[in-house]
C-alpha positions, -999 to 999 in steps of 0.1 A, spaced: 416 39 383 401 33 417 416 37 452 397 20 480 408 17 516 393 -11 537 401 -25 571 436 -40 568 442 -32 532 444 -6 504 432 -15 470 447 2 439 428 -9 408 435 2 372 416 -5 341 450 -9 325 486 -13 337 489 25 332 458 30 353 473 10 381 504 32 379 482 63 381 465 49 412 498 43 429 511 78 423 477 94 432 479 75 465 513 89 472 501 124 462 472 121 488 498 115 515 519 145 506 544 134 479 550 158 450 572 158 419 571 194 408 599 195 383 622 167 369 651 157 391 655 146 427 659 182 440 622 188 432 609 156 447 589 161 479 586 129 501 574 138 536 585 118 566 554 103 582 557 83 614 522 69 614 506 66 580 468 66 581 445 72 551 408 68 543 402 71 506 374 63 482 386 77 448 376 69 412 392 90 385 401 92 349 417 119 327 395 142 306 422 145 279 433 111 267 468 120 254 487 146 275 522 156 265 545 184 275 575 177 253 608 196 256 644 193 244 670 184 270 689 216 264 725 221 277 726 191 301 748 164 285 750 132 305 763 98 295 734 82 313 709 105 296 699 117 330 676 145 318 655 121 297 652 97 326 642 126 349 617 137 324 602 102 320 599 99 358 583 133 361 556 124 335 550 91 352 547 105 387 523 132 375 502 108 355 510 124 322 505 97 295 487 86 264 456 65 265 460 64 227 492 74 209 490 105 189 513 107 158 508 138 137 544 150 131 558 157 97 561 125 77 564 130 40 602 135 43 603 99 58 583 86 28 609 102 5 639 87 25 623 52 26 617 53 -12 649 72 -21 661 46 -47 628 47 -66 626 85 -64 661 89 -77 649 74 -110 615 91 -109 620 127 -100 585 134 -112 574 120 -79 587 152 -62 569 185 -61 573 209 -90 585 242 -77 596 271 -99 600 246 -128 622 222 -108 613 188 -92 625 191 -56 622 179 -20 607 180 6 571 178 -8 555 152 -31 534 155 -63 502 140 -49 483 141 -82 506 113 -94 489 79 -90 522 62 -84 530 86 -56 496 81 -40 501 43 -41 536 48 -26 521 68 3 494 44 11 518 15 9 541 33 33 513 38 58 504 1 57 540 -9 61 544 14 91 513 -2 107 526 -37 101 561 -28 114 547 -14 147 513 -29 154 512 -14 189 507 21 174 472 36 173 480 62 147 503 66 116 511 102 107 507 112 70 514 149 78 532 169 51 569 178 53 574 210 72 574 242 53 558 253 20 570 246 -16 541 225 -26 537 211 -61 528 236 -88 520 212 -116 488 215 -135 474 181 -122 479 191 -86 463 225 -92 432 206 -104 430 189 -70 425 223 -53 444 240 -25 469 223 -2 442 214 23 422 196 -5 453 177 -15 467 168 19 434 156 34 424 139 1 454 116 3 449 112 41 413 100 34 426 75 8 452 61 32 426 61 60 403 38 39 431 14 32 442 14 68 407 8 81 404 -22 58 435 -40 71 437 -25 106 403 -15 119 404 11 146 438 25 137 440 62 126 458 85 102 473 115 120 473 150 104 480 186 115 458 216 107 489 237 101 505 262 78 489 264 44 466 234 52 452 249 84 417 252 70 394 221 66 389 207 30 355 210 14 348 172 17 341 151 48 370 133 64 371 96 71 362 88 107 397 74 113 415 107 103 427 124 135 435 161 133 457 181 157 450 219 153 482 240 158 481 272 178 507 288 156 515 289 118 478 290 110 477 306 75 446 311 54 410 322 58 406 313 95 420 326 127 430 300 153 399 308 173 378 302 142 396 269 135 387 256 170 351 260 159 352 247 124 375 217 127 354 197 153 325 199 128 347 185 101 367 158 119 354 131 141 385 133 164 405 164 171 433 175 194 456 205 198 493 213 193 502 242 216 534 262 218 543 267 255 579 277 249 599 277 216 636 287 218 637 309 186 606 327 199 613 334 235 650 325 240 642 313 275 638 349 286 616 362 314 581 373 305 583 358 270 569 323 269 533 313 269 537 287 297 544 316 321 510 332 313 488 315 339 456 334 330 459 321 294 465 285 305 435 287 328 413 300 301 426 282 270 428 245 281 393 242 296 379 261 265 396 236 241 383 207 262 348 220 258 353 222 221 360 185 220 398 181 223 411 146 231 448 153 230 473 181 238 508 181 226 527 211 241 560 221 226 581 233 255 615 242 267 637 228 295 633 261 313 617 253 347 628 285 364 606 304 340 578 280 331 578 252 357 548 266 375 529 268 341 539 232 331 527 219 365 494 237 363 489 228 326 492 191 331 467 192 360 442 211 338 446 185 311 436 158 336 408 178 350 399 212 335 378 220 366 407 216 390 409 243 417 439 262 403 442 286 433 444 257 457 469 240 434 491 271 433 492 275 471 502 239 474 529 244 448 544 275 464 544 260 499 556 225 492 581 234 464 598 263 482 590 260 519 601 292 537 608 308 503 572 304 492 562 341 495 592 353 476 587 327 449 551 335 445 561 372 440 587 361 415 562 340 394 535 367 395 559 395 386 573 376 356 539 364 344 533 380 309 496 381 317 503 406 345 520 430 321 554 432 338 580 458 326 
């Protein structure tokens, strides 16, 4: 987007509708507006008697898909107020997707959508401990592979606006133990093998559209073969099992996949229970180091699993989305602006609070 001030007018120009929206909220930000957390209580709109600006700004995000996704928690509302507040917060802060990333677990949806067929063909399901069972599939079966490719194409026809169709495995383990699947290799070989097959079919009918996958669990490591150029891989920062550490995966995957992103865990309820000093989003030093590092390694997306726990992690969420837009942002200046404008006369006390409860500062 571009913002240009000229005598008698202000020009807000976006390459897309979304870009024009970004221009509008960047202009408001330049004159002092802030939306620190979701909800009207955290909206800062200054009273300015004589508004005067001189701007010449051209900007675009470094990371093309930026998402801090959290559950609404214990705030029921018939008007779905928390969701509306969250949507407004993301819009005001220019958090959006230039291309949609879809890498969530999908095999269970394939099973549900083909339940009638699978009920009469249990051999389509994974063989585990001598029993055919959900939630995984027997990908050595040619009929299963065709079913999966057909499902991908049906999804693309159903929602042509989508840039990506996920073919990620069902969550968890329990992969097929049959002899034919064993011949295909480990889980990475199987998972990314069928992803390649679907990607070729998708490219033929829908050029430019992608297959989304995770580097996760027992398929964290890349396969031995090259991936199709339209296979998109999000590398998870947790549940990475196998021969590589997460740091090693950030080096090996960009060499194997044409397009990569990252799935980060900022706050997960069963891990930190919304408790002080526990969540990663509160660790400012880690955010400042990790996000720019992953950008340098070729990331084009960040999906950040989070919690609706702004008293603990609001500062981290606010800084993280700015780093996703521009990894070279002046974080120290951003923090001072945050403390001052979010808390007013309470700024010194709130700065002490956030610094004392930051896990990177090794609090008690």
